[in-house]
C-alpha positions in Angstrom: 192.1 192.9 35.8 189.0 191.1 35.3 186.2 191.7 33.4 183.8 192.7 35.6 190.5 195.3 36.1 195.7 214.2 44.3 198.8 215.9 42.7 196.3 217.3 40.2 192.5 217.2 39.8 190.6 217.5 36.2 190.8 221.4 36.5 191.5 224.2 39.5 188.3 226.7 38.4 186.2 226.2 41.8 182.2 226.3 40.9 180.2 229.8 40.1 177.9 230.7 42.1 174.5 228.5 42.3 176.8 226.0 40.6 177.0 223.0 42.1 181.1 221.3 42.4 180.0 218.4 39.8 178.5 221.0 37.6 181.4 222.9 37.7 183.6 219.9 37.3 181.6 219.2 34.3 181.6 222.4 32.6 185.9 223.0 32.7 186.2 219.8 31.0 185.7 221.3 27.5 188.7 223.9 28.5 191.0 221.6 30.4 192.5 218.5 29.1 192.4 215.3 31.9 194.9 214.9 33.8 196.2 211.7 35.1 196.9 211.5 39.2 199.6 209.1 40.3 200.0 210.2 43.8 198.5 206.4 45.1 201.7 204.9 42.9 204.3 206.9 44.9 206.7 204.9 46.9 205.3 201.5 45.0 207.9 199.5 42.3 207.1 196.5 40.0 209.1 193.9 38.6 206.9 191.0 36.8 207.2 187.4 38.7 207.9 185.1 36.2 205.9 182.0 36.2 203.4 183.9 37.7 200.3 184.6 35.4 198.4 185.5 37.9 196.8 188.6 35.8 196.0 186.0 33.0 193.0 184.5 34.5 190.6 186.8 32.9 188.8 188.1 30.1 190.9 191.7 29.3 188.6 194.2 28.1 189.5 195.2 24.4 188.9 198.6 22.8 188.4 198.8 18.9 191.8 199.2 18.4 193.1 196.6 20.9 190.6 194.0 18.7 191.7 195.4 15.6 195.5 194.9 16.1 195.2 191.6 18.0 192.5 190.0 15.6 196.3 190.9 12.5 198.2 189.2 15.2 196.0 185.9 16.2 192.9 186.0 13.4 192.1 182.7 15.3 191.5 184.8 18.6 187.9 184.2 19.9 186.1 187.2 21.5 183.0 187.7 23.3 180.8 190.6 24.7 180.3 190.9 28.2 178.3 193.4 30.1 178.8 195.7 26.8 182.2 195.3 26.5 184.3 193.5 24.0 187.2 191.1 25.8 189.5 188.2 24.6 187.4 184.7 25.6 188.7 183.1 28.2 189.1 179.0 28.9 186.3 177.8 30.4 185.7 176.7 34.0 187.8 179.4 35.8 190.3 179.1 32.9 193.2 181.7 31.5 193.1 183.7 28.6 192.9 181.4 25.5 196.6 182.7 24.8 198.2 182.0 28.6 200.8 178.7 27.5 203.0 177.7 30.7 202.6 181.6 31.9 203.6 183.2 29.0 201.3 185.4 26.5 201.4 184.0 23.0 200.4 187.6 21.9 202.1 190.0 23.7 203.4 192.0 21.5 199.8 192.9 20.5 198.3 192.3 24.2 195.2 195.0 24.6 195.3 197.9 27.0 194.6 196.2 30.5 197.1 193.6 30.0 199.9 196.6 29.2 199.2 198.6 32.0 198.3 195.8 35.1 199.3 196.3 38.0 198.0 199.9 37.6 194.1 200.5 37.5 192.3 204.0 37.0 189.1 205.0 38.1 187.6 207.7 36.3 185.5 209.9 38.3 185.8 213.6 39.2 189.3 212.8 38.0 191.6 210.0 36.6 193.5 208.6 39.6 195.8 205.6 39.2 196.1 202.8 41.5 198.5 199.9 42.3 196.8 196.0 42.4 198.4 194.6 45.5 197.0 191.4 44.8 199.7 191.2 42.0 202.8 189.5 43.8 205.2 191.8 41.6 204.7 194.7 43.6 206.4 195.0 46.8 203.5 196.1 49.3 205.8 197.5 52.5 205.6 200.9 51.1 201.7 200.3 52.9 203.8 201.0 56.2 204.5 204.5 55.7 200.7 205.6 54.0 198.3 207.7 55.8 195.3 209.7 55.0 197.4 213.0 54.8 200.9 211.5 53.9 202.0 208.9 50.4 204.8 207.2 50.6 207.0 208.8 48.6 208.0 209.3 44.5 206.8 207.1 42.0 209.3 204.6 41.6 208.3 202.6 38.6 205.6 201.4 36.1 207.2 203.6 33.2 205.8 201.2 30.5 202.3 201.3 32.2 201.6 204.8 32.2 203.1 205.3 28.7 199.7 203.0 27.7 197.7 204.8 30.3 198.8 208.3 28.9 198.5 207.6 25.6 194.5 206.1 26.3 194.1 209.4 28.4 195.0 211.6 25.3 191.9 210.1 23.1 188.0 209.8 24.5 188.3 210.1 28.3 186.6 214.0 28.0 183.6 211.8 27.4 183.9 209.5 30.2 184.7 211.8 32.6 181.5 214.2 32.3 179.3 210.6 32.1 180.9 209.9 35.6 180.3 213.2 37.0 176.6 213.4 36.1 175.8 210.2 37.4 177.7 211.2 40.8 175.6 214.8 40.1 172.5 212.1 40.6 173.5 210.5 43.5 175.0 213.6 44.9 171.5 215.7 45.0 169.7 212.2 46.0 171.5 211.9 49.3 171.7 215.4 50.2 168.5 215.4 50.2 168.1 212.9 52.7 171.1 214.3 54.9 173.0 211.1 54.0 175.9 213.3 51.5 179.8 213.5 53.1 181.9 215.1 50.6 184.9 212.9 50.1 187.5 214.9 51.4 185.5 215.5 53.9 185.2 211.5 55.0 188.9 211.0 54.6 189.5 213.9 57.2 187.2 212.3 59.3 188.0 208.6 59.0 191.8 209.3 58.5 192.6 210.6 61.9 191.7 207.3 63.6 192.3 203.4 63.7 190.4 202.0 60.9 191.2 198.3 61.3 188.2 196.4 63.1 188.5 195.7 67.0 186.9 192.3 68.2 183.4 193.4 68.6 183.9 195.2 65.0 185.7 191.8 63.1 182.8 190.5 61.1 183.5 188.0 58.3 182.4 187.6 55.0 182.4 184.1 53.2 183.9 183.7 49.8 181.3 182.3 47.0 180.7 178.5 47.3 182.5 176.5 45.3 178.9 176.0 42.7 179.8 179.2 41.6 181.9 180.5 38.9 185.7 179.8 39.6 186.3 183.4 38.0 184.5 185.1 40.9 186.7 183.5 43.3 189.3 185.9 45.4 192.6 184.3 44.0 196.0 184.8 44.9 199.7 183.7 43.8 201.0 181.0 45.8 204.0 179.8 44.2 202.5 177.3 42.4 201.6 177.1 38.6 198.2 178.3 38.7 196.6 180.3 41.5 195.1 179.7 44.4 191.3 180.4 44.3 189.5 180.5 48.0 186.0 179.2 48.1 183.4 178.2 50.7 183.2 174.5 51.1 181.8 172.3 54.1 183.6 173.1 57.1 185.7 176.1 56.2 187.1 177.6 53.2 188.9 175.6 50.1 191.9 176.3 48.6 192.0 175.6 45.3 194.9 175.3 42.4 193.6 177.1 39.0 194.4 175.2 35.9 195.2 177.3 32.7 192.9 174.8 30.9 190.1 175.3 33.0 189.3 173.7 36.5 190.9 172.8 39.8 192.9 170.9 41.9 191.7 170.8 45.8 194.4 171.6 47.9 193.1 171.7 51.3 190.3 173.2 53.5 191.0 175.6 56.7 188.1 177.4 58.7 188.6 181.0 58.8 188.5 182.7 62.5 185.3 183.4 64.4 187.2 185.8 66.6 189.5 188.7 65.5 193.3 187.2 64.8 195.6 188.6 67.2 198.6 191.0 65.1 201.6 191.9 66.1 202.5 195.6 65.9 204.4 195.1 62.8 201.2 193.3 61.2 198.5 196.0 62.7 200.8 198.8 61.3 200.8 197.4 57.6 196.9 196.6 58.0 196.6 200.1 58.8 198.1 201.6 56.1 196.4 199.3 53.7 193.2 200.8 55.0 193.9 204.3 54.5 195.5 203.0 51.0 192.1 201.4 50.5 190.3 205.1 51.9 192.2 207.6 49.4 191.3 205.5 46.6 188.2 207.4 44.8 186.9 203.8 43.5 186.0 202.6 47.2 183.9 206.2 47.9 182.2 205.8 44.5 181.7 202.2 44.9 179.7 203.7 48.7 178.2 206.1 47.1 176.6 203.9 44.7 175.7 201.2 47.2 173.9 204.6 49.4 171.8 205.4 46.3 170.7 201.6 45.7 169.1 201.8 49.1 171.6 201.1 51.7 171.2 203.0 54.9 173.4 205.4 57.2 175.2 208.6 55.4 178.9 208.1 53.5 181.1 208.5 56.7 179.3 205.9 58.5 179.1 203.6 55.2 182.8 204.4 54.6 183.8 202.9 58.1 181.6 200.0 58.7 183.3 198.7 54.7 186.8 199.6 55.9 186.1 197.7 58.6 184.7 194.9 56.4 187.8 195.2 54.0 190.2 194.5 57.5 188.0 191.4 58.4 188.5 189.8 55.3 192.7 190.6 55.4 192.3 189.1 58.9 190.1 185.9 58.4 192.0 185.4 54.9 195.2 185.8 56.4 194.7 183.3 58.9 193.2 180.6 56.2 196.6 181.1 54.7 198.5 180.5 57.8 195.8 177.5 58.5 196.9 175.8 55.2 200.5 176.3 55.6 200.2 174.3 58.7 200.3 177.4 61.6 197.8 178.3 64.1 196.4 181.3 62.3 195.7 182.6 65.9 198.6 185.3 65.7 199.3 187.3 62.9 202.7 188.9 61.8 203.5 190.8 59.0 204.2 188.3 56.2 200.1 187.2 57.3 199.0 189.9 57.1 200.6 191.1 53.2 198.9 187.4 52.5 195.4 188.4 53.6 195.6 191.9 51.4 197.3 189.9 48.3 193.8 187.8 48.6 191.3 190.7 48.9 192.8 193.8 47.4 191.2 192.6 43.4 188.1 192.0 45.0 187.7 195.8 46.6 188.5 197.2 42.8 186.3 195.5 40.9 183.5 196.7 43.0 181.1 198.6 40.6 181.3 202.5 41.3 179.4 205.7 39.9 182.2 205.9 37.8 184.3 203.7 35.0 187.7 202.2 34.8 189.5 204.0 31.7 
């Protein structure tokens, strides 16, 4: 939810002769109301954990209506502009939203849409696709073990109030956002197709969904988190049962765990070196990681981010780049799960299901934050 957080598509109309897929979708927006695809919520439940506050270490975006409601409730609210968006100002040095007090929101009845809808995130691309932010500790992660590219984990179990908020916003100005996203996608499609590098999303998922996605020992490649000198809000964060969330930063000799304070700043918790070689996983851990990577592949935002990077000079075609990114995600999950195990006093060499879950919690939000040719609802 940081400010930097196929059941049905936009339409079933097929492109006319000589008309591209994106042009057909874009032209149909005036004839069809956008629908919300909730397939990626299948099988997941959600119960907000008391005394967590992880999602409040952010600067939530404000729509004009949200801002008016907030200022009526709290005229002293500090609002800032970031990347063209109005946001509630957070406290400095990685601190929480100004309205967080003892893990409780002081303006809960006037909180903006990102707060009402978390841990649901909606990507506006060729359709409106909802997904679950798996960094949130209130979402049990076990449905991932049943996930595959062709088989969601079951029915939508919860998220009633979150989806009510989303659907209220879908009814307002979503067609314009969809049209803008489709125009950006069309430009990228034409450029990559002219270079022989475009592969359609369904085809990419078909090609990659038939094989194991986790990195092999040869493919394991760890990316370090930002250094301790960077802004704290850019660090990967997770909930660890403490008063404040824990962030991982690159330190001298390893990764440093830092407990963030709501008022800003941090307390160092310890240092652990990420594994140089891929950790070993038991069978349950392997199944969980594979399910998670198939879930990531099913997100429109994942492939839209791949497209954008390719359009900016990255080499390879869409399938190759997506496969490489999934291996990077898998490597990060394993490395962060291992570091979290070491910080608890374990060796981190053999990872069980809970270790992989901790790695997913410490990784998922970062990858959802990547820029795409689409937008957030």
